[in-house]
Chimera marker file (.cmm) of the C-alpha trace (Angstrom):
<marker_set name="trace">
<marker id="1" x="8.996" y="-20.197" z="8.256" r="1" g="1" b="0" radius="0.5"/>
<marker id="2" x="6.882" y="-21.905" z="6.231" r="1" g="1" b="0" radius="0.5"/>
<marker id="3" x="4.737" y="-19.671" z="5.114" r="1" g="1" b="0" radius="0.5"/>
<marker id="4" x="7.191" y="-16.459" z="5.166" r="1" g="1" b="0" radius="0.5"/>
<marker id="5" x="9.350" y="-18.418" z="2.753" r="1" g="1" b="0" radius="0.5"/>
<marker id="6" x="6.256" y="-18.957" z="0.696" r="1" g="1" b="0" radius="0.5"/>
<marker id="7" x="5.224" y="-15.246" z="0.952" r="1" g="1" b="0" radius="0.5"/>
<marker id="8" x="8.653" y="-14.728" z="-0.596" r="1" g="1" b="0" radius="0.5"/>
<marker id="9" x="8.546" y="-17.106" z="-3.249" r="1" g="1" b="0" radius="0.5"/>
<marker id="10" x="5.302" y="-15.718" z="-4.961" r="1" g="1" b="0" radius="0.5"/>
<marker id="11" x="6.968" y="-11.965" z="-4.664" r="1" g="1" b="0" radius="0.5"/>
<marker id="12" x="10.408" y="-13.110" z="-6.105" r="1" g="1" b="0" radius="0.5"/>
<marker id="13" x="7.965" y="-14.772" z="-9.206" r="1" g="1" b="0" radius="0.5"/>
<marker id="14" x="5.113" y="-12.208" z="-9.342" r="1" g="1" b="0" radius="0.5"/>
<marker id="15" x="8.393" y="-9.735" z="-9.805" r="1" g="1" b="0" radius="0.5"/>
<marker id="16" x="7.586" y="-7.618" z="-6.113" r="1" g="1" b="0" radius="0.5"/>
<marker id="17" x="10.757" y="-8.095" z="-4.972" r="1" g="1" b="0" radius="0.5"/>
<marker id="18" x="14.711" y="-9.023" z="-5.723" r="1" g="1" b="0" radius="0.5"/>
<marker id="19" x="17.532" y="-10.057" z="-3.634" r="1" g="1" b="0" radius="0.5"/>
<marker id="20" x="19.444" y="-7.592" z="-3.245" r="1" g="1" b="0" radius="0.5"/>
<marker id="21" x="23.368" y="-6.359" z="-1.878" r="1" g="1" b="0" radius="0.5"/>
<marker id="22" x="22.087" y="-3.481" z="-0.952" r="1" g="1" b="0" radius="0.5"/>
<marker id="23" x="24.029" y="-1.764" z="2.801" r="1" g="1" b="0" radius="0.5"/>
<marker id="24" x="20.086" y="-1.016" z="3.951" r="1" g="1" b="0" radius="0.5"/>
<marker id="25" x="19.282" y="-3.991" z="4.914" r="1" g="1" b="0" radius="0.5"/>
<marker id="26" x="16.299" y="-3.818" z="7.481" r="1" g="1" b="0" radius="0.5"/>
<marker id="27" x="15.523" y="-6.952" z="9.426" r="1" g="1" b="0" radius="0.5"/>
<marker id="28" x="12.031" y="-8.232" z="7.984" r="1" g="1" b="0" radius="0.5"/>
<marker id="29" x="8.981" y="-9.502" z="10.314" r="1" g="1" b="0" radius="0.5"/>
<marker id="30" x="6.143" y="-11.406" z="9.763" r="1" g="1" b="0" radius="0.5"/>
<marker id="31" x="3.115" y="-10.471" z="11.627" r="1" g="1" b="0" radius="0.5"/>
<marker id="32" x="-0.084" y="-12.889" z="11.366" r="1" g="1" b="0" radius="0.5"/>
<marker id="33" x="-3.088" y="-10.960" z="10.132" r="1" g="1" b="0" radius="0.5"/>
<marker id="34" x="-6.732" y="-11.307" z="10.388" r="1" g="1" b="0" radius="0.5"/>
<marker id="35" x="-7.480" y="-13.315" z="6.921" r="1" g="1" b="0" radius="0.5"/>
<marker id="36" x="-4.877" y="-16.284" z="7.662" r="1" g="1" b="0" radius="0.5"/>
<marker id="37" x="-2.086" y="-14.284" z="5.882" r="1" g="1" b="0" radius="0.5"/>
<marker id="38" x="0.967" y="-12.512" z="6.381" r="1" g="1" b="0" radius="0.5"/>
<marker id="39" x="1.493" y="-9.182" z="6.324" r="1" g="1" b="0" radius="0.5"/>
<marker id="40" x="5.822" y="-7.783" z="6.260" r="1" g="1" b="0" radius="0.5"/>
<marker id="41" x="7.020" y="-5.814" z="8.191" r="1" g="1" b="0" radius="0.5"/>
<marker id="42" x="9.867" y="-4.045" z="8.261" r="1" g="1" b="0" radius="0.5"/>
<marker id="43" x="12.021" y="-1.299" z="10.615" r="1" g="1" b="0" radius="0.5"/>
<marker id="44" x="12.131" y="1.822" z="8.072" r="1" g="1" b="0" radius="0.5"/>
<marker id="45" x="12.690" y="4.387" z="10.968" r="1" g="1" b="0" radius="0.5"/>
<marker id="46" x="16.207" y="5.201" z="9.795" r="1" g="1" b="0" radius="0.5"/>
<marker id="47" x="15.177" y="5.567" z="5.878" r="1" g="1" b="0" radius="0.5"/>
<marker id="48" x="12.510" y="6.982" z="7.480" r="1" g="1" b="0" radius="0.5"/>
<marker id="49" x="14.191" y="9.582" z="9.273" r="1" g="1" b="0" radius="0.5"/>
<marker id="50" x="16.400" y="10.603" z="6.314" r="1" g="1" b="0" radius="0.5"/>
<marker id="51" x="13.041" y="10.688" z="4.115" r="1" g="1" b="0" radius="0.5"/>
<marker id="52" x="11.280" y="14.576" z="2.920" r="1" g="1" b="0" radius="0.5"/>
<marker id="53" x="7.500" y="13.670" z="4.420" r="1" g="1" b="0" radius="0.5"/>
<marker id="54" x="4.917" y="13.839" z="1.951" r="1" g="1" b="0" radius="0.5"/>
<marker id="55" x="1.558" y="15.229" z="3.372" r="1" g="1" b="0" radius="0.5"/>
<marker id="56" x="-1.733" y="14.958" z="0.877" r="1" g="1" b="0" radius="0.5"/>
<marker id="57" x="-4.911" y="14.781" z="2.571" r="1" g="1" b="0" radius="0.5"/>
<marker id="58" x="-6.823" y="12.072" z="3.134" r="1" g="1" b="0" radius="0.5"/>
<marker id="59" x="-9.896" y="10.996" z="2.425" r="1" g="1" b="0" radius="0.5"/>
<marker id="60" x="-12.714" y="11.342" z="5.473" r="1" g="1" b="0" radius="0.5"/>
<marker id="61" x="-15.891" y="10.783" z="4.737" r="1" g="1" b="0" radius="0.5"/>
<marker id="62" x="-17.694" y="12.812" z="6.743" r="1" g="1" b="0" radius="0.5"/>
<marker id="63" x="-15.858" y="15.735" z="4.825" r="1" g="1" b="0" radius="0.5"/>
<marker id="64" x="-17.296" y="14.820" z="1.673" r="1" g="1" b="0" radius="0.5"/>
<marker id="65" x="-20.029" y="18.035" z="1.652" r="1" g="1" b="0" radius="0.5"/>
<marker id="66" x="-19.303" y="17.401" z="-2.295" r="1" g="1" b="0" radius="0.5"/>
<marker id="67" x="-22.186" y="15.193" z="-2.594" r="1" g="1" b="0" radius="0.5"/>
<marker id="68" x="-25.320" y="15.921" z="-5.011" r="1" g="1" b="0" radius="0.5"/>
<marker id="69" x="-27.425" y="13.059" z="-3.316" r="1" g="1" b="0" radius="0.5"/>
<marker id="70" x="-28.246" y="11.597" z="-0.083" r="1" g="1" b="0" radius="0.5"/>
<marker id="71" x="-26.812" y="8.382" z="-1.085" r="1" g="1" b="0" radius="0.5"/>
<marker id="72" x="-28.657" y="5.577" z="0.072" r="1" g="1" b="0" radius="0.5"/>
<marker id="73" x="-26.717" y="2.013" z="-0.986" r="1" g="1" b="0" radius="0.5"/>
<marker id="74" x="-23.544" y="1.568" z="-0.021" r="1" g="1" b="0" radius="0.5"/>
<marker id="75" x="-20.812" y="-0.573" z="-1.119" r="1" g="1" b="0" radius="0.5"/>
<marker id="76" x="-16.908" y="-0.827" z="0.057" r="1" g="1" b="0" radius="0.5"/>
<marker id="77" x="-14.189" y="-2.652" z="-1.802" r="1" g="1" b="0" radius="0.5"/>
<marker id="78" x="-11.007" y="-3.576" z="0.705" r="1" g="1" b="0" radius="0.5"/>
<marker id="79" x="-8.021" y="-3.759" z="-1.844" r="1" g="1" b="0" radius="0.5"/>
<marker id="80" x="-5.184" y="-5.881" z="-1.447" r="1" g="1" b="0" radius="0.5"/>
<marker id="81" x="-1.148" y="-5.778" z="-1.952" r="1" g="1" b="0" radius="0.5"/>
<marker id="82" x="-2.390" y="-1.925" z="-2.510" r="1" g="1" b="0" radius="0.5"/>
<marker id="83" x="1.242" y="-0.078" z="-1.752" r="1" g="1" b="0" radius="0.5"/>
<marker id="84" x="2.215" y="-2.695" z="-4.433" r="1" g="1" b="0" radius="0.5"/>
<marker id="85" x="0.738" y="-1.202" z="-7.248" r="1" g="1" b="0" radius="0.5"/>
<marker id="86" x="3.339" y="1.700" z="-6.945" r="1" g="1" b="0" radius="0.5"/>
<marker id="87" x="6.497" y="1.782" z="-8.044" r="1" g="1" b="0" radius="0.5"/>
<marker id="88" x="9.939" y="3.063" z="-6.608" r="1" g="1" b="0" radius="0.5"/>
<marker id="89" x="12.117" y="5.627" z="-8.564" r="1" g="1" b="0" radius="0.5"/>
<marker id="90" x="15.407" y="2.665" z="-9.098" r="1" g="1" b="0" radius="0.5"/>
<marker id="91" x="17.883" y="4.590" z="-7.219" r="1" g="1" b="0" radius="0.5"/>
<marker id="92" x="16.249" y="4.408" z="-4.199" r="1" g="1" b="0" radius="0.5"/>
<marker id="93" x="15.193" y="0.654" z="-4.761" r="1" g="1" b="0" radius="0.5"/>
<marker id="94" x="18.203" y="0.069" z="-2.800" r="1" g="1" b="0" radius="0.5"/>
<marker id="95" x="17.277" y="1.814" z="-0.324" r="1" g="1" b="0" radius="0.5"/>
<marker id="96" x="14.116" y="-1.204" z="0.751" r="1" g="1" b="0" radius="0.5"/>
<marker id="97" x="16.233" y="-4.114" z="1.049" r="1" g="1" b="0" radius="0.5"/>
<marker id="98" x="15.547" y="-5.727" z="3.829" r="1" g="1" b="0" radius="0.5"/>
<marker id="99" x="17.234" y="-9.598" z="5.185" r="1" g="1" b="0" radius="0.5"/>
<marker id="100" x="15.779" y="-13.064" z="6.171" r="1" g="1" b="0" radius="0.5"/>
<marker id="101" x="18.333" y="-15.401" z="7.859" r="1" g="1" b="0" radius="0.5"/>
<marker id="102" x="18.939" y="-16.405" z="4.504" r="1" g="1" b="0" radius="0.5"/>
<marker id="103" x="19.673" y="-13.841" z="2.478" r="1" g="1" b="0" radius="0.5"/>
<marker id="104" x="18.588" y="-10.148" z="1.371" r="1" g="1" b="0" radius="0.5"/>
<marker id="105" x="15.967" y="-8.768" z="-0.665" r="1" g="1" b="0" radius="0.5"/>
<marker id="106" x="15.165" y="-5.630" z="-2.277" r="1" g="1" b="0" radius="0.5"/>
<marker id="107" x="11.384" y="-4.060" z="-3.139" r="1" g="1" b="0" radius="0.5"/>
<marker id="108" x="11.017" y="-2.593" z="-6.778" r="1" g="1" b="0" radius="0.5"/>
<marker id="109" x="7.069" y="-1.492" z="-5.213" r="1" g="1" b="0" radius="0.5"/>
<marker id="110" x="6.361" y="0.735" z="-2.620" r="1" g="1" b="0" radius="0.5"/>
<marker id="111" x="6.153" y="-1.282" z="0.617" r="1" g="1" b="0" radius="0.5"/>
<marker id="112" x="3.609" y="0.189" z="3.282" r="1" g="1" b="0" radius="0.5"/>
<marker id="113" x="6.394" y="0.766" z="5.969" r="1" g="1" b="0" radius="0.5"/>
<marker id="114" x="7.912" y="3.882" z="3.952" r="1" g="1" b="0" radius="0.5"/>
<marker id="115" x="6.827" y="7.057" z="5.477" r="1" g="1" b="0" radius="0.5"/>
<marker id="116" x="5.068" y="8.059" z="2.501" r="1" g="1" b="0" radius="0.5"/>
<marker id="117" x="3.407" y="5.498" z="1.322" r="1" g="1" b="0" radius="0.5"/>
<marker id="118" x="0.154" y="5.942" z="1.993" r="1" g="1" b="0" radius="0.5"/>
<marker id="119" x="0.138" y="9.788" z="1.479" r="1" g="1" b="0" radius="0.5"/>
<marker id="120" x="1.618" y="9.010" z="-1.859" r="1" g="1" b="0" radius="0.5"/>
<marker id="121" x="-1.064" y="5.594" z="-2.997" r="1" g="1" b="0" radius="0.5"/>
<marker id="122" x="-3.843" y="8.349" z="-1.582" r="1" g="1" b="0" radius="0.5"/>
<marker id="123" x="-3.259" y="11.054" z="-4.421" r="1" g="1" b="0" radius="0.5"/>
<marker id="124" x="-2.382" y="7.945" z="-7.195" r="1" g="1" b="0" radius="0.5"/>
<marker id="125" x="-5.969" y="6.806" z="-6.242" r="1" g="1" b="0" radius="0.5"/>
<marker id="126" x="-7.307" y="10.041" z="-6.082" r="1" g="1" b="0" radius="0.5"/>
<marker id="127" x="-6.017" y="10.748" z="-9.666" r="1" g="1" b="0" radius="0.5"/>
<marker id="128" x="-7.375" y="6.992" z="-10.785" r="1" g="1" b="0" radius="0.5"/>
<marker id="129" x="-11.056" y="8.162" z="-9.869" r="1" g="1" b="0" radius="0.5"/>
<marker id="130" x="-10.320" y="11.197" z="-10.357" r="1" g="1" b="0" radius="0.5"/>
<marker id="131" x="-13.768" y="12.455" z="-12.345" r="1" g="1" b="0" radius="0.5"/>
<marker id="132" x="-16.280" y="9.712" z="-10.188" r="1" g="1" b="0" radius="0.5"/>
<marker id="133" x="-17.808" y="10.832" z="-7.976" r="1" g="1" b="0" radius="0.5"/>
<marker id="134" x="-19.603" y="8.115" z="-6.201" r="1" g="1" b="0" radius="0.5"/>
<marker id="135" x="-16.344" y="6.143" z="-5.595" r="1" g="1" b="0" radius="0.5"/>
<marker id="136" x="-13.709" y="8.079" z="-2.381" r="1" g="1" b="0" radius="0.5"/>
<marker id="137" x="-10.619" y="5.755" z="-2.037" r="1" g="1" b="0" radius="0.5"/>
<marker id="138" x="-9.473" y="5.753" z="2.147" r="1" g="1" b="0" radius="0.5"/>
<marker id="139" x="-5.582" y="3.949" z="1.623" r="1" g="1" b="0" radius="0.5"/>
<marker id="140" x="-7.232" y="-0.139" z="0.571" r="1" g="1" b="0" radius="0.5"/>
<marker id="141" x="-10.872" y="1.102" z="0.889" r="1" g="1" b="0" radius="0.5"/>
<marker id="142" x="-12.975" y="2.148" z="-1.743" r="1" g="1" b="0" radius="0.5"/>
<marker id="143" x="-16.360" y="3.296" z="-1.186" r="1" g="1" b="0" radius="0.5"/>
<marker id="144" x="-19.422" y="2.918" z="-3.627" r="1" g="1" b="0" radius="0.5"/>
<marker id="145" x="-21.588" y="5.318" z="-2.928" r="1" g="1" b="0" radius="0.5"/>
<marker id="146" x="-25.464" y="5.455" z="-5.021" r="1" g="1" b="0" radius="0.5"/>
<marker id="147" x="-28.859" y="7.189" z="-4.395" r="1" g="1" b="0" radius="0.5"/>
<marker id="148" x="-30.991" y="3.906" z="-5.647" r="1" g="1" b="0" radius="0.5"/>
<marker id="149" x="-30.162" y="0.312" z="-6.584" r="1" g="1" b="0" radius="0.5"/>
<marker id="150" x="-30.904" y="0.835" z="-10.202" r="1" g="1" b="0" radius="0.5"/>
<marker id="151" x="-27.832" y="3.519" z="-10.020" r="1" g="1" b="0" radius="0.5"/>
<marker id="152" x="-25.228" y="1.493" z="-8.010" r="1" g="1" b="0" radius="0.5"/>
<link id1="1" id2="2" r="1" g="1" b="0" radius="0.2"/>
<link id1="2" id2="3" r="1" g="1" b="0" radius="0.2"/>
<link id1="3" id2="4" r="1" g="1" b="0" radius="0.2"/>
<link id1="4" id2="5" r="1" g="1" b="0" radius="0.2"/>
<link id1="5" id2="6" r="1" g="1" b="0" radius="0.2"/>
<link id1="6" id2="7" r="1" g="1" b="0" radius="0.2"/>
<link id1="7" id2="8" r="1" g="1" b="0" radius="0.2"/>
<link id1="8" id2="9" r="1" g="1" b="0" radius="0.2"/>
<link id1="9" id2="10" r="1" g="1" b="0" radius="0.2"/>
<link id1="10" id2="11" r="1" g="1" b="0" radius="0.2"/>
<link id1="11" id2="12" r="1" g="1" b="0" radius="0.2"/>
<link id1="12" id2="13" r="1" g="1" b="0" radius="0.2"/>
<link id1="13" id2="14" r="1" g="1" b="0" radius="0.2"/>
<link id1="14" id2="15" r="1" g="1" b="0" radius="0.2"/>
<link id1="15" id2="16" r="1" g="1" b="0" radius="0.2"/>
<link id1="16" id2="17" r="1" g="1" b="0" radius="0.2"/>
<link id1="17" id2="18" r="1" g="1" b="0" radius="0.2"/>
<link id1="18" id2="19" r="1" g="1" b="0" radius="0.2"/>
<link id1="19" id2="20" r="1" g="1" b="0" radius="0.2"/>
<link id1="20" id2="21" r="1" g="1" b="0" radius="0.2"/>
<link id1="21" id2="22" r="1" g="1" b="0" radius="0.2"/>
<link id1="22" id2="23" r="1" g="1" b="0" radius="0.2"/>
<link id1="23" id2="24" r="1" g="1" b="0" radius="0.2"/>
<link id1="24" id2="25" r="1" g="1" b="0" radius="0.2"/>
<link id1="25" id2="26" r="1" g="1" b="0" radius="0.2"/>
<link id1="26" id2="27" r="1" g="1" b="0" radius="0.2"/>
<link id1="27" id2="28" r="1" g="1" b="0" radius="0.2"/>
<link id1="28" id2="29" r="1" g="1" b="0" radius="0.2"/>
<link id1="29" id2="30" r="1" g="1" b="0" radius="0.2"/>
<link id1="30" id2="31" r="1" g="1" b="0" radius="0.2"/>
<link id1="31" id2="32" r="1" g="1" b="0" radius="0.2"/>
<link id1="32" id2="33" r="1" g="1" b="0" radius="0.2"/>
<link id1="33" id2="34" r="1" g="1" b="0" radius="0.2"/>
<link id1="34" id2="35" r="1" g="1" b="0" radius="0.2"/>
<link id1="35" id2="36" r="1" g="1" b="0" radius="0.2"/>
<link id1="36" id2="37" r="1" g="1" b="0" radius="0.2"/>
<link id1="37" id2="38" r="1" g="1" b="0" radius="0.2"/>
<link id1="38" id2="39" r="1" g="1" b="0" radius="0.2"/>
<link id1="39" id2="40" r="1" g="1" b="0" radius="0.2"/>
<link id1="40" id2="41" r="1" g="1" b="0" radius="0.2"/>
<link id1="41" id2="42" r="1" g="1" b="0" radius="0.2"/>
<link id1="42" id2="43" r="1" g="1" b="0" radius="0.2"/>
<link id1="43" id2="44" r="1" g="1" b="0" radius="0.2"/>
<link id1="44" id2="45" r="1" g="1" b="0" radius="0.2"/>
<link id1="45" id2="46" r="1" g="1" b="0" radius="0.2"/>
<link id1="46" id2="47" r="1" g="1" b="0" radius="0.2"/>
<link id1="47" id2="48" r="1" g="1" b="0" radius="0.2"/>
<link id1="48" id2="49" r="1" g="1" b="0" radius="0.2"/>
<link id1="49" id2="50" r="1" g="1" b="0" radius="0.2"/>
<link id1="50" id2="51" r="1" g="1" b="0" radius="0.2"/>
<link id1="51" id2="52" r="1" g="1" b="0" radius="0.2"/>
<link id1="52" id2="53" r="1" g="1" b="0" radius="0.2"/>
<link id1="53" id2="54" r="1" g="1" b="0" radius="0.2"/>
<link id1="54" id2="55" r="1" g="1" b="0" radius="0.2"/>
<link id1="55" id2="56" r="1" g="1" b="0" radius="0.2"/>
<link id1="56" id2="57" r="1" g="1" b="0" radius="0.2"/>
<link id1="57" id2="58" r="1" g="1" b="0" radius="0.2"/>
<link id1="58" id2="59" r="1" g="1" b="0" radius="0.2"/>
<link id1="59" id2="60" r="1" g="1" b="0" radius="0.2"/>
<link id1="60" id2="61" r="1" g="1" b="0" radius="0.2"/>
<link id1="61" id2="62" r="1" g="1" b="0" radius="0.2"/>
<link id1="62" id2="63" r="1" g="1" b="0" radius="0.2"/>
<link id1="63" id2="64" r="1" g="1" b="0" radius="0.2"/>
<link id1="64" id2="65" r="1" g="1" b="0" radius="0.2"/>
<link id1="65" id2="66" r="1" g="1" b="0" radius="0.2"/>
<link id1="66" id2="67" r="1" g="1" b="0" radius="0.2"/>
<link id1="67" id2="68" r="1" g="1" b="0" radius="0.2"/>
<link id1="68" id2="69" r="1" g="1" b="0" radius="0.2"/>
<link id1="69" id2="70" r="1" g="1" b="0" radius="0.2"/>
<link id1="70" id2="71" r="1" g="1" b="0" radius="0.2"/>
<link id1="71" id2="72" r="1" g="1" b="0" radius="0.2"/>
<link id1="72" id2="73" r="1" g="1" b="0" radius="0.2"/>
<link id1="73" id2="74" r="1" g="1" b="0" radius="0.2"/>
<link id1="74" id2="75" r="1" g="1" b="0" radius="0.2"/>
<link id1="75" id2="76" r="1" g="1" b="0" radius="0.2"/>
<link id1="76" id2="77" r="1" g="1" b="0" radius="0.2"/>
<link id1="77" id2="78" r="1" g="1" b="0" radius="0.2"/>
<link id1="78" id2="79" r="1" g="1" b="0" radius="0.2"/>
<link id1="79" id2="80" r="1" g="1" b="0" radius="0.2"/>
<link id1="80" id2="81" r="1" g="1" b="0" radius="0.2"/>
<link id1="81" id2="82" r="1" g="1" b="0" radius="0.2"/>
<link id1="82" id2="83" r="1" g="1" b="0" radius="0.2"/>
<link id1="83" id2="84" r="1" g="1" b="0" radius="0.2"/>
<link id1="84" id2="85" r="1" g="1" b="0" radius="0.2"/>
<link id1="85" id2="86" r="1" g="1" b="0" radius="0.2"/>
<link id1="86" id2="87" r="1" g="1" b="0" radius="0.2"/>
<link id1="87" id2="88" r="1" g="1" b="0" radius="0.2"/>
<link id1="88" id2="89" r="1" g="1" b="0" radius="0.2"/>
<link id1="89" id2="90" r="1" g="1" b="0" radius="0.2"/>
<link id1="90" id2="91" r="1" g="1" b="0" radius="0.2"/>
<link id1="91" id2="92" r="1" g="1" b="0" radius="0.2"/>
<link id1="92" id2="93" r="1" g="1" b="0" radius="0.2"/>
<link id1="93" id2="94" r="1" g="1" b="0" radius="0.2"/>
<link id1="94" id2="95" r="1" g="1" b="0" radius="0.2"/>
<link id1="95" id2="96" r="1" g="1" b="0" radius="0.2"/>
<link id1="96" id2="97" r="1" g="1" b="0" radius="0.2"/>
<link id1="97" id2="98" r="1" g="1" b="0" radius="0.2"/>
<link id1="98" id2="99" r="1" g="1" b="0" radius="0.2"/>
<link id1="99" id2="100" r="1" g="1" b="0" radius="0.2"/>
<link id1="100" id2="101" r="1" g="1" b="0" radius="0.2"/>
<link id1="101" id2="102" r="1" g="1" b="0" radius="0.2"/>
<link id1="102" id2="103" r="1" g="1" b="0" radius="0.2"/>
<link id1="103" id2="104" r="1" g="1" b="0" radius="0.2"/>
<link id1="104" id2="105" r="1" g="1" b="0" radius="0.2"/>
<link id1="105" id2="106" r="1" g="1" b="0" radius="0.2"/>
<link id1="106" id2="107" r="1" g="1" b="0" radius="0.2"/>
<link id1="107" id2="108" r="1" g="1" b="0" radius="0.2"/>
<link id1="108" id2="109" r="1" g="1" b="0" radius="0.2"/>
<link id1="109" id2="110" r="1" g="1" b="0" radius="0.2"/>
<link id1="110" id2="111" r="1" g="1" b="0" radius="0.2"/>
<link id1="111" id2="112" r="1" g="1" b="0" radius="0.2"/>
<link id1="112" id2="113" r="1" g="1" b="0" radius="0.2"/>
<link id1="113" id2="114" r="1" g="1" b="0" radius="0.2"/>
<link id1="114" id2="115" r="1" g="1" b="0" radius="0.2"/>
<link id1="115" id2="116" r="1" g="1" b="0" radius="0.2"/>
<link id1="116" id2="117" r="1" g="1" b="0" radius="0.2"/>
<link id1="117" id2="118" r="1" g="1" b="0" radius="0.2"/>
<link id1="118" id2="119" r="1" g="1" b="0" radius="0.2"/>
<link id1="119" id2="120" r="1" g="1" b="0" radius="0.2"/>
<link id1="120" id2="121" r="1" g="1" b="0" radius="0.2"/>
<link id1="121" id2="122" r="1" g="1" b="0" radius="0.2"/>
<link id1="122" id2="123" r="1" g="1" b="0" radius="0.2"/>
<link id1="123" id2="124" r="1" g="1" b="0" radius="0.2"/>
<link id1="124" id2="125" r="1" g="1" b="0" radius="0.2"/>
<link id1="125" id2="126" r="1" g="1" b="0" radius="0.2"/>
<link id1="126" id2="127" r="1" g="1" b="0" radius="0.2"/>
<link id1="127" id2="128" r="1" g="1" b="0" radius="0.2"/>
<link id1="128" id2="129" r="1" g="1" b="0" radius="0.2"/>
<link id1="129" id2="130" r="1" g="1" b="0" radius="0.2"/>
<link id1="130" id2="131" r="1" g="1" b="0" radius="0.2"/>
<link id1="131" id2="132" r="1" g="1" b="0" radius="0.2"/>
<link id1="132" id2="133" r="1" g="1" b="0" radius="0.2"/>
<link id1="133" id2="134" r="1" g="1" b="0" radius="0.2"/>
<link id1="134" id2="135" r="1" g="1" b="0" radius="0.2"/>
<link id1="135" id2="136" r="1" g="1" b="0" radius="0.2"/>
<link id1="136" id2="137" r="1" g="1" b="0" radius="0.2"/>
<link id1="137" id2="138" r="1" g="1" b="0" radius="0.2"/>
<link id1="138" id2="139" r="1" g="1" b="0" radius="0.2"/>
<link id1="139" id2="140" r="1" g="1" b="0" radius="0.2"/>
<link id1="140" id2="141" r="1" g="1" b="0" radius="0.2"/>
<link id1="141" id2="142" r="1" g="1" b="0" radius="0.2"/>
<link id1="142" id2="143" r="1" g="1" b="0" radius="0.2"/>
<link id1="143" id2="144" r="1" g="1" b="0" radius="0.2"/>
<link id1="144" id2="145" r="1" g="1" b="0" radius="0.2"/>
<link id1="145" id2="146" r="1" g="1" b="0" radius="0.2"/>
<link id1="146" id2="147" r="1" g="1" b="0" radius="0.2"/>
<link id1="147" id2="148" r="1" g="1" b="0" radius="0.2"/>
<link id1="148" id2="149" r="1" g="1" b="0" radius="0.2"/>
<link id1="149" id2="150" r="1" g="1" b="0" radius="0.2"/>
<link id1="150" id2="151" r="1" g="1" b="0" radius="0.2"/>
<link id1="151" id2="152" r="1" g="1" b="0" radius="0.2"/>
</marker_set>
C-alpha cells in the first residue's frame, strides 16, 4: 500500500491524475515491474466495450523495406510513461476514473489500459518522428539505425 500511495502522490503532484466523483470508476491494481517500479492496472473492459476501435499500424522491423542502406549500428531508447504524453479529451476524463480503498481519481492523460491507447500513441510517435528515416518507434521503444559509427 505504501508504494501505491507514493505512486498516486507522484501522479497528483505532476498533474497526471486528480480527485474524481465520476460514476465510471474502476478498481485500481498495481503489478510489480522487473525494474522494481509499480505499474497501475485498471479494468476498463466496460469502457473499452463501448469504445469504437481505432486501428493504426504498429511498427514491425521486418516491414522496413524502405531503408536505403544496410544498418550496422543499432541503439534502442526505452521510453517511460509513454502514453501519459497524450491528453484525454476533457469530456472523456471522467471515464478514466479508478478507485482506491480510500479515494477516487481520474486521469487527464491517456492510460495504457484504454482500448485505443497503443494505436493512438503509435500514430503520435510516427508524426513526431516523421522524416527521420533512421528512427523507428514500436510503442514505447525507439530504434535508431546507422550505417556506421560516424553517422550514429
